[in-house]
C-alpha positions in Angstrom: 15.2 -12.0 -23.5 14.7 -9.1 -21.1 11.6 -7.0 -21.0 12.1 -3.4 -22.2 12.0 -0.9 -19.3 10.0 2.3 -19.5 12.2 5.4 -19.5 9.9 7.4 -17.3 9.3 5.4 -14.2 6.6 7.5 -12.7 3.7 5.0 -12.3 3.2 2.1 -10.0 3.2 -0.2 -13.1 6.6 1.2 -14.3 8.2 0.9 -10.9 6.9 -2.7 -10.5 8.4 -3.6 -13.9 11.7 -2.1 -13.0 11.9 -3.9 -9.6 10.8 -7.2 -11.2 13.3 -7.0 -14.1 16.3 -5.6 -12.3 17.5 -8.4 -9.9 21.2 -7.2 -9.5 21.4 -3.8 -7.8 24.6 -1.8 -7.3 24.2 0.3 -4.2 26.5 3.4 -4.6 27.3 4.8 -1.2 26.4 1.6 0.7 27.6 2.0 4.3 29.0 -0.8 6.4 27.3 0.8 9.4 24.0 -1.0 10.2 22.3 2.2 11.5 22.6 3.9 8.1 19.7 4.0 5.7 21.8 2.6 2.8 22.7 -0.4 4.9 19.1 -1.0 6.0 17.7 -0.7 2.5 20.3 -2.9 0.9 19.8 -5.6 3.6 16.1 -5.5 3.0 16.6 -5.9 -0.8 19.1 -8.7 -0.3 16.5 -10.5 2.0 14.0 -10.1 -0.9 16.2 -12.0 -3.2 18.1 -9.2 -5.0 21.8 -9.5 -5.7 23.4 -6.5 -3.9 26.6 -5.1 -5.4 28.1 -2.7 -2.8 30.0 0.3 -4.2 32.1 2.1 -1.6 35.8 2.8 -2.0 36.3 2.8 1.8 35.1 -0.8 2.4 36.1 -4.3 1.4 32.9 -6.2 2.2 29.4 -5.2 3.1 26.4 -7.6 3.7 28.7 -10.6 2.9 29.4 -9.2 -0.6 32.7 -7.9 -2.0 32.6 -4.1 -2.0 33.9 -2.3 -5.1 35.5 1.1 -5.4 33.4 2.1 -8.4 30.6 1.0 -10.7 33.1 0.5 -13.5 35.2 -1.9 -11.5 32.2 -3.8 -10.2 30.8 -4.2 -13.7 34.0 -5.9 -14.9 33.0 -8.9 -12.7 29.3 -8.6 -11.9 26.2 -7.8 -14.0 24.5 -4.7 -12.8 20.9 -4.1 -13.7 20.0 -1.2 -11.5 22.2 1.5 -9.9 20.7 2.7 -6.6 22.3 5.9 -5.4 22.8 7.0 -1.8 25.1 9.9 -2.5 24.8 13.7 -2.6 22.9 15.2 -5.5 26.0 16.9 -6.9 27.6 13.5 -7.4 24.8 12.2 -9.6 26.0 13.3 -13.0 29.2 11.3 -12.7 27.3 8.3 -11.3 24.8 8.5 -14.2 27.6 8.6 -16.7 29.1 5.5 -15.2 25.7 3.7 -15.1 25.3 4.5 -18.8 28.9 3.3 -19.6 28.5 0.0 -17.8 25.2 -0.8 -19.5 22.9 -0.6 -16.5 19.2 -0.8 -17.2 18.1 1.7 -14.6 19.2 4.5 -12.3 17.4 5.0 -9.0 18.0 8.1 -6.9 17.0 7.6 -3.2 14.9 10.0 -1.2 16.4 13.5 -1.1 18.7 12.8 -4.1 17.8 15.0 -7.2 19.5 15.9 -10.4 17.1 16.6 -13.3 19.8 17.1 -15.9 21.6 13.8 -15.0 18.3 12.0 -15.0 17.4 13.3 -18.5 20.8 12.3 -19.7 20.3 8.8 -18.4 16.8 8.6 -19.9 18.2 9.7 -23.3 20.7 6.9 -23.1 17.9 4.4 -22.5 18.0 3.9 -18.8 14.8 3.7 -16.7 15.1 6.5 -14.1 13.5 7.0 -10.6 14.3 10.1 -8.6 13.6 10.9 -5.0 12.1 7.6 -4.0 13.2 4.8 -1.7 13.6 1.3 -3.1 12.6 -0.3 0.2 9.5 1.9 0.6 8.4 1.4 -3.0 9.0 -2.4 -2.9 7.0 -2.7 0.3 4.2 -0.4 -0.9 3.8 -2.2 -4.2 3.9 -5.6 -2.5 1.2 -4.5 -0.2 -1.0 -3.2 -3.1 -0.4 -6.5 -4.9 -1.4 -8.5 -1.8 -1.2 -12.2 -2.2 -1.4 -12.1 -6.0 1.1 -14.1 -8.1 2.8 -11.0 -9.4 4.6 -10.2 -6.2 7.9 -8.4 -6.7 9.9 -10.8 -4.5 9.9 -14.1 -6.4 
């Protein structure tokens, strides 16, 4: 049985719960180019034990994982807990709709990505939502706060 996720992920405790519970992360807009932020963040998450599901219609494989043209196509074959978005803000409503349709548990918009209406729509559909934060930065920050305690995010 999975732990319910808070719809408003605006506290350290809520972000910690989201990152502990969501172990399969679809990275929408993941670049195959190692110098891009999306690649760096996804590689870090993969190294922390998360299953990365690349979503990029222009690539076939990234970080040793099959790349999918869309969330919908990926979800036909892979469970997706969290949708991590590295796309322009105006693309978020369609991505949020797709995240809802595939049954994702959370929607995470990276630094600089904002869309209040799409986030409210996703929350109303039961998704936990984070906006304008980096998964890598938050994971590292919360692990540092947690120190050597047993509750570390990477398990």
